[in-house]
Legacy VTK file of the C-alpha trace (Angstrom):
# vtk DataFile Version 3.0
C-alpha trace
ASCII
DATASET POLYDATA
POINTS 472 float
-15.356 -0.394 31.176
-15.678 1.781 28.069
-13.149 3.568 25.867
-13.349 6.615 23.619
-10.973 6.908 20.622
-9.719 10.301 19.427
-11.888 11.467 16.519
-9.014 11.341 14.013
-7.755 7.814 14.727
-10.295 5.359 13.227
-9.789 5.897 9.502
-11.110 4.339 6.282
-8.318 1.832 5.552
-6.533 1.544 8.878
-6.070 3.084 12.328
-3.451 5.807 12.773
-2.523 8.455 15.306
0.212 10.452 17.045
1.807 8.642 19.985
1.132 10.393 23.286
-1.390 12.755 21.669
-4.084 10.789 19.845
-2.879 7.187 20.247
-1.548 5.165 23.191
-1.600 1.866 25.063
-5.261 2.142 26.137
-6.293 2.534 22.498
-4.286 -0.558 21.542
-5.916 -2.527 24.360
-9.390 -1.428 23.202
-8.570 -2.358 19.585
-7.506 -5.810 20.773
-10.699 -6.258 22.777
-12.913 -5.127 19.911
-11.162 -7.183 17.236
-11.256 -10.290 19.458
-14.962 -9.777 20.155
-15.771 -9.631 16.428
-13.515 -12.584 15.631
-15.095 -14.755 18.318
-18.570 -13.899 17.003
-17.370 -15.131 13.609
-16.024 -18.369 15.104
-12.324 -17.426 15.211
-9.986 -18.143 18.115
-6.447 -17.067 17.177
-4.806 -13.907 15.758
-1.303 -13.264 14.402
0.310 -10.003 15.576
3.381 -8.259 14.139
4.948 -4.807 14.452
7.203 -2.379 12.597
10.408 -0.664 13.716
8.950 2.450 15.302
10.072 3.150 18.851
6.467 3.008 20.102
5.612 -0.309 18.418
6.683 -2.757 21.191
4.562 -0.846 23.732
1.495 -0.930 21.479
2.073 -4.608 20.661
2.090 -5.537 24.348
-1.156 -3.649 25.020
-2.814 -5.061 21.891
-1.977 -8.641 22.931
-3.394 -7.965 26.413
-6.639 -6.728 24.854
-6.926 -9.714 22.502
-6.300 -12.133 25.361
-8.780 -10.340 27.651
-11.571 -10.907 25.134
-10.835 -14.559 24.635
-8.531 -14.796 21.639
-5.126 -16.506 21.551
-2.202 -14.703 19.925
0.669 -15.813 17.696
3.370 -13.136 17.908
5.493 -13.031 14.756
7.606 -10.107 15.973
9.319 -7.277 14.129
8.865 -7.318 10.372
7.152 -5.727 7.387
3.352 -5.604 7.155
3.283 -8.208 4.330
5.080 -10.681 6.616
2.125 -10.390 8.988
-0.266 -10.841 6.039
1.739 -13.925 5.062
1.422 -15.302 8.595
-2.359 -14.873 8.494
-2.614 -16.430 5.025
-0.287 -19.402 5.627
-0.951 -20.474 9.240
-3.926 -22.812 9.278
-4.724 -22.199 12.967
-4.923 -18.392 12.613
-8.075 -16.531 11.539
-6.987 -12.903 11.722
-3.954 -10.638 11.752
-2.958 -7.226 13.108
0.194 -5.311 12.215
1.267 -2.364 14.335
2.673 0.170 11.891
2.777 3.873 11.151
3.449 3.036 7.489
5.111 6.067 5.839
3.917 8.633 8.404
6.430 10.654 10.462
8.272 8.851 13.272
5.912 10.047 16.031
2.920 8.331 14.377
1.838 4.724 14.702
-1.199 2.640 13.848
-2.750 -0.706 12.941
-3.461 -2.598 9.707
-5.753 -5.580 9.999
-6.975 -8.666 8.163
-10.020 -10.655 9.255
-10.533 -14.258 8.151
-8.586 -13.666 4.943
-10.219 -10.373 3.957
-9.246 -6.724 4.516
-10.668 -5.187 7.706
-11.606 -1.584 6.913
-14.381 0.979 6.607
-17.350 0.000 8.764
-15.302 -2.808 10.387
-13.023 -0.160 11.892
-15.955 2.029 12.936
-17.446 -0.998 14.724
-14.323 -1.120 16.925
-15.219 2.418 18.016
-18.839 1.488 18.736
-17.807 -1.559 20.778
-15.336 0.534 22.786
-17.872 3.309 23.463
-20.427 0.794 24.759
-17.928 -1.487 26.489
-19.722 -4.428 24.862
-16.573 -6.508 24.540
-16.474 -10.245 24.949
-14.560 -11.486 27.998
-13.118 -14.797 29.004
-16.103 -15.935 31.056
-17.042 -19.452 30.056
-13.599 -20.040 28.554
-10.935 -22.127 30.224
-7.840 -20.298 31.462
-6.286 -17.096 30.207
-5.743 -16.369 26.508
-2.420 -17.779 25.418
0.253 -16.061 23.389
3.241 -17.696 21.731
6.068 -16.500 19.498
6.600 -18.058 16.060
9.600 -17.291 13.864
8.369 -17.002 10.260
10.814 -14.692 8.491
12.712 -17.572 6.825
9.531 -19.225 5.559
8.290 -15.845 4.323
11.471 -15.139 2.346
11.551 -18.676 0.915
7.945 -18.238 -0.260
8.864 -15.008 -2.061
11.768 -16.678 -3.872
9.218 -19.000 -5.503
8.378 -15.999 -7.694
11.523 -16.872 -9.695
10.583 -20.533 -10.247
11.182 -21.738 -13.795
13.599 -18.945 -14.732
17.103 -20.067 -15.696
19.809 -19.080 -13.210
22.011 -17.808 -16.061
19.481 -15.060 -16.770
19.343 -14.029 -13.134
22.960 -14.337 -12.043
24.091 -11.412 -14.239
21.723 -8.959 -12.519
23.168 -6.166 -10.387
20.581 -4.423 -8.197
20.539 -1.652 -5.582
18.130 -1.746 -2.627
17.096 0.887 -0.071
15.112 -0.237 2.983
15.058 3.297 4.425
15.682 1.953 7.970
12.134 0.572 7.829
10.721 -2.775 8.924
11.602 -4.501 5.625
15.366 -4.365 6.396
15.948 -7.795 8.011
13.754 -9.588 5.441
15.577 -7.762 2.631
18.969 -8.893 3.974
17.763 -12.515 3.948
16.213 -12.131 0.506
19.372 -10.618 -0.996
21.436 -13.550 0.330
19.139 -16.018 -1.445
18.706 -14.173 -4.742
21.041 -14.856 -7.675
23.064 -11.887 -8.903
24.846 -9.018 -7.167
23.019 -6.929 -4.570
23.957 -3.653 -2.885
21.915 -2.743 0.185
21.285 0.590 1.902
19.856 1.303 5.374
18.681 -2.195 6.320
19.178 -1.549 10.044
15.743 -0.937 11.544
15.608 2.515 13.150
12.274 4.082 13.989
13.755 7.586 13.862
14.579 7.144 10.121
17.988 8.871 10.322
18.883 8.762 6.600
15.700 9.774 4.809
11.960 9.382 5.247
10.774 5.943 4.015
8.252 7.018 1.371
9.499 5.945 -2.069
6.749 7.815 -3.930
8.468 11.109 -3.061
11.369 11.563 -5.458
13.611 13.269 -2.881
13.618 10.023 -0.858
15.205 8.164 -3.804
18.361 10.339 -3.842
20.560 7.825 -1.984
19.383 4.967 -4.200
20.047 7.020 -7.347
23.599 7.734 -6.173
24.182 4.039 -5.450
22.869 2.892 -8.853
24.964 5.533 -10.647
28.161 4.931 -8.635
28.132 1.177 -9.180
26.489 1.162 -12.648
23.684 -1.106 -11.408
20.821 -2.389 -13.566
18.107 -0.805 -11.426
17.171 0.095 -7.849
14.308 -0.780 -5.479
13.118 1.167 -2.416
10.524 0.400 0.264
8.268 2.403 2.534
8.408 2.128 6.320
6.418 -1.086 6.593
7.338 -2.768 3.305
3.959 -2.838 1.581
4.778 -0.113 -1.002
7.515 -0.277 -3.611
9.488 2.437 -5.375
11.896 1.843 -8.273
14.406 3.551 -10.547
15.967 2.206 -13.723
19.686 2.068 -14.574
19.597 5.679 -15.759
18.048 6.913 -12.509
14.580 7.498 -13.974
11.749 6.870 -11.519
9.433 3.985 -12.432
6.133 5.127 -10.934
3.469 2.752 -9.627
1.434 2.696 -12.843
4.622 2.206 -14.908
5.643 -0.772 -12.771
2.180 -2.165 -13.399
2.777 -1.888 -17.164
5.855 -4.116 -16.785
4.052 -6.611 -14.536
1.069 -6.663 -16.909
3.202 -7.502 -19.943
4.765 -10.433 -18.083
1.516 -11.631 -16.511
-0.648 -11.484 -19.648
1.746 -13.885 -21.386
1.017 -16.359 -18.589
-2.679 -15.557 -18.062
-4.037 -14.295 -21.406
-7.105 -12.068 -21.164
-6.746 -11.451 -17.419
-8.371 -8.482 -15.658
-5.812 -6.023 -14.272
-6.915 -3.358 -11.794
-5.401 0.090 -11.225
-6.653 3.050 -9.229
-8.158 6.213 -10.699
-4.851 8.087 -10.415
-3.097 5.770 -12.899
-1.944 6.872 -16.353
-4.078 6.373 -19.427
-0.978 4.712 -20.912
-1.393 1.804 -18.471
-5.034 1.131 -19.354
-4.218 1.401 -23.080
-1.251 -0.956 -22.687
-3.267 -3.620 -20.849
-5.898 -3.500 -23.625
-3.250 -3.728 -26.351
-1.747 -6.792 -24.640
-5.161 -8.494 -24.700
-6.017 -7.908 -21.038
-9.031 -6.259 -19.442
-8.111 -3.019 -17.650
-10.348 -2.070 -14.729
-10.172 1.353 -13.097
-11.082 1.287 -9.403
-11.138 3.377 -6.248
-7.923 4.399 -4.502
-7.164 2.560 -1.238
-5.324 -0.714 -0.621
-8.301 -2.288 1.187
-10.726 -1.300 -1.598
-8.417 -2.668 -4.302
-7.902 -5.994 -2.473
-11.671 -6.394 -2.077
-12.279 -5.660 -5.783
-9.584 -8.173 -6.795
-11.390 -10.931 -4.913
-14.741 -9.892 -6.350
-13.638 -10.067 -10.009
-10.870 -12.685 -9.697
-8.109 -10.354 -10.927
-4.581 -11.832 -10.694
-2.851 -8.419 -10.541
-3.634 -4.920 -9.283
-1.729 -1.803 -8.326
-1.902 1.793 -7.182
0.053 4.931 -8.016
1.148 4.914 -4.380
3.256 1.785 -4.954
0.911 -0.816 -3.467
1.156 -3.834 -5.828
-1.049 -6.897 -5.384
-0.293 -10.304 -6.909
-2.962 -12.990 -6.623
-1.175 -14.827 -9.446
1.028 -17.451 -7.738
0.717 -15.463 -4.471
-1.886 -14.391 -1.898
-3.341 -11.168 -3.324
-2.030 -8.815 -0.642
0.295 -5.846 -1.168
3.888 -6.976 -0.662
6.698 -4.725 -1.915
9.397 -7.367 -1.389
7.464 -9.884 -3.487
6.765 -7.153 -6.068
10.546 -6.638 -6.293
11.039 -10.364 -6.946
8.360 -10.221 -9.669
10.110 -7.231 -11.286
13.282 -9.328 -11.509
11.200 -12.211 -12.917
9.436 -9.988 -15.455
12.693 -8.559 -16.780
14.175 -12.065 -17.124
11.102 -13.612 -18.788
10.578 -10.689 -21.173
14.264 -10.724 -22.106
14.599 -6.959 -21.612
16.392 -4.880 -19.007
14.307 -2.777 -16.643
15.891 0.286 -18.289
14.706 -0.898 -21.734
11.210 -1.564 -20.391
11.056 1.904 -18.814
12.498 3.558 -21.924
9.821 2.063 -24.181
6.996 3.765 -22.265
5.225 6.748 -23.840
6.612 10.135 -22.777
3.534 11.769 -21.266
3.538 14.972 -19.217
1.744 14.735 -15.893
1.495 16.323 -12.488
2.436 14.552 -9.294
-0.434 13.968 -6.884
-1.555 17.506 -5.969
-2.989 17.560 -2.449
-4.534 20.629 -0.851
-6.371 21.277 2.372
-10.172 21.477 2.308
-12.453 21.500 5.309
-13.602 17.967 6.197
-17.258 19.009 5.963
-16.764 20.345 2.414
-14.486 17.828 0.679
-17.134 15.328 -0.526
-19.671 18.088 -1.183
-17.248 19.821 -3.570
-16.886 16.608 -5.601
-20.699 16.304 -5.810
-20.906 19.907 -7.011
-18.320 19.251 -9.732
-20.223 16.134 -10.849
-23.478 18.096 -11.024
-21.919 20.863 -13.127
-20.326 18.399 -15.535
-23.398 16.165 -15.887
-25.114 18.459 -18.359
-21.991 19.542 -20.214
-21.381 16.465 -22.387
-18.003 15.899 -20.679
-16.530 12.371 -20.627
-16.695 11.694 -16.868
-15.718 8.586 -14.908
-17.157 8.805 -11.376
-15.598 5.608 -9.970
-13.802 7.602 -7.278
-14.286 11.345 -7.427
-14.327 12.821 -10.953
-11.957 11.744 -13.743
-12.565 13.733 -16.922
-11.123 12.719 -20.321
-10.631 15.381 -23.016
-8.689 15.689 -26.277
-5.788 16.982 -24.169
-5.701 13.941 -21.863
-7.424 13.628 -18.471
-7.760 15.285 -15.093
-8.877 13.955 -11.732
-10.371 15.498 -8.624
-11.206 13.284 -5.637
-11.652 13.591 -1.889
-9.175 11.751 0.324
-10.820 9.139 2.545
-8.194 9.586 5.244
-7.459 13.320 5.449
-9.161 16.693 5.025
-7.691 17.137 1.540
-8.722 17.103 -2.080
-6.422 15.284 -4.496
-5.925 16.426 -8.088
-3.916 14.943 -10.940
-3.676 15.574 -14.678
-1.873 14.039 -17.661
-1.375 15.120 -21.261
0.833 14.571 -24.300
2.508 17.975 -23.863
2.863 20.877 -21.428
0.357 23.101 -23.233
-2.288 20.368 -22.931
-1.446 19.883 -19.265
-1.843 23.616 -18.629
-5.319 23.527 -20.212
-6.306 20.545 -18.042
-5.092 22.296 -14.872
-7.102 25.364 -15.903
-10.220 23.161 -16.036
-9.513 21.888 -12.509
-9.048 25.477 -11.285
-12.261 26.546 -13.006
-14.244 23.812 -11.239
-12.677 24.615 -7.873
-13.395 28.337 -8.322
-17.037 27.540 -9.073
-17.162 25.839 -5.659
-15.427 28.750 -3.940
-12.019 27.066 -3.709
-8.615 27.292 -5.304
-5.608 24.998 -5.467
-3.983 26.142 -2.261
-0.640 25.185 -0.733
0.278 21.526 -0.989
-0.908 19.437 1.957
1.401 16.751 3.320
0.588 13.042 3.477
LINES 1 473
472 0 1 2 3 4 5 6 7 8 9 10 11 12 13 14 15 16 17 18 19 20 21 22 23 24 25 26 27 28 29 30 31 32 33 34 35 36 37 38 39 40 41 42 43 44 45 46 47 48 49 50 51 52 53 54 55 56 57 58 59 60 61 62 63 64 65 66 67 68 69 70 71 72 73 74 75 76 77 78 79 80 81 82 83 84 85 86 87 88 89 90 91 92 93 94 95 96 97 98 99 100 101 102 103 104 105 106 107 108 109 110 111 112 113 114 115 116 117 118 119 120 121 122 123 124 125 126 127 128 129 130 131 132 133 134 135 136 137 138 139 140 141 142 143 144 145 146 147 148 149 150 151 152 153 154 155 156 157 158 159 160 161 162 163 164 165 166 167 168 169 170 171 172 173 174 175 176 177 178 179 180 181 182 183 184 185 186 187 188 189 190 191 192 193 194 195 196 197 198 199 200 201 202 203 204 205 206 207 208 209 210 211 212 213 214 215 216 217 218 219 220 221 222 223 224 225 226 227 228 229 230 231 232 233 234 235 236 237 238 239 240 241 242 243 244 245 246 247 248 249 250 251 252 253 254 255 256 257 258 259 260 261 262 263 264 265 266 267 268 269 270 271 272 273 274 275 276 277 278 279 280 281 282 283 284 285 286 287 288 289 290 291 292 293 294 295 296 297 298 299 300 301 302 303 304 305 306 307 308 309 310 311 312 313 314 315 316 317 318 319 320 321 322 323 324 325 326 327 328 329 330 331 332 333 334 335 336 337 338 339 340 341 342 343 344 345 346 347 348 349 350 351 352 353 354 355 356 357 358 359 360 361 362 363 364 365 366 367 368 369 370 371 372 373 374 375 376 377 378 379 380 381 382 383 384 385 386 387 388 389 390 391 392 393 394 395 396 397 398 399 400 401 402 403 404 405 406 407 408 409 410 411 412 413 414 415 416 417 418 419 420 421 422 423 424 425 426 427 428 429 430 431 432 433 434 435 436 437 438 439 440 441 442 443 444 445 446 447 448 449 450 451 452 453 454 455 456 457 458 459 460 461 462 463 464 465 466 467 468 469 470 471
């Protein structure tokens, strides 16, 4: 027995494909067999499995469990819920050594995939490629020499998960919290049921949108980093004069937010709020953000006495770096926020929402005041454009080579980030798609135009131009 995955499915940070075209039950079974084989080699025996609200998820979950069982690993099924609930299961259950969430994240409804954790660490990169090698060779472990079939049981953990999140408000007076009025948009994603429970237990007044899980996403696409997807939340906050609003992506590991005036609070701006609160509790802490984050964030962390660390984009890469340097907080422009301070270090948008409430209360400022105090910089959104897979990394190397002799201030942590008197610009290759990603930030529009001209100049020198925007 061997299995061949479609060439596009085994990606850098996770596994993702189109149901019925590049991903199906046989793939899920092979993933289960491969993951179980690696876990058994490492001495593990039991895996937690969860799934999101996509229509294909129950089918993939069933096949995945069969594969895990066939290669000798027992399964704890935690059922429908957000990805961070699965991470919580893996982190909090003492008899579990790995976890797999079936989720298409923020991809269109016909996609699905898998996010994995292995003995408390992210499972990505070469780990994922090893699943492909095991499948191609059929070198999976089986149940020979083990007694009986692999077991699988269901455990209800949503209440324990929500109660654990509420601990993020410990020590804050109820009077400060009970006056809060907040809007929430679950986008019909997997976070809906957990959000309903959370809202019941939180002090204050809460107005919820689209908490019913629906894998067809009938109201809007669940990607809170795209401003158009925040329209319903904006209307809610304005109509009811709420303090601020929170939105989630399809599997609840990325957060979006708006203040009471409807202004978006981007991922790096949220991190500025979290950093101010955290550095009062952990003076001098290292705080990590990805290369797409604003200069204002790194400057702010330094001013508050913290150590800013710029790192590579990618939730798995950030989580690994956090462990390496012992950072209590990290975040990405994409809305992944990671708290190791008083939590587990994984990306959990629901917990990040609780910590935003906590930060506002402890700092004694409204979220609108905190957002309003941020410097008014001019920047581009993430500009993504199609480049042939065989060229994308080569182009970045060419840009580096040209800049190396020019005296430019270059940070090569992940792609090329160039600082100038006008601000900074970034060019990097996506690890998951055949696209280049560009971003630039300046104090004013004229400066931004000059930075974009530098990007275009470098692309032209490599025979490219900023073409039509590529989707996520």
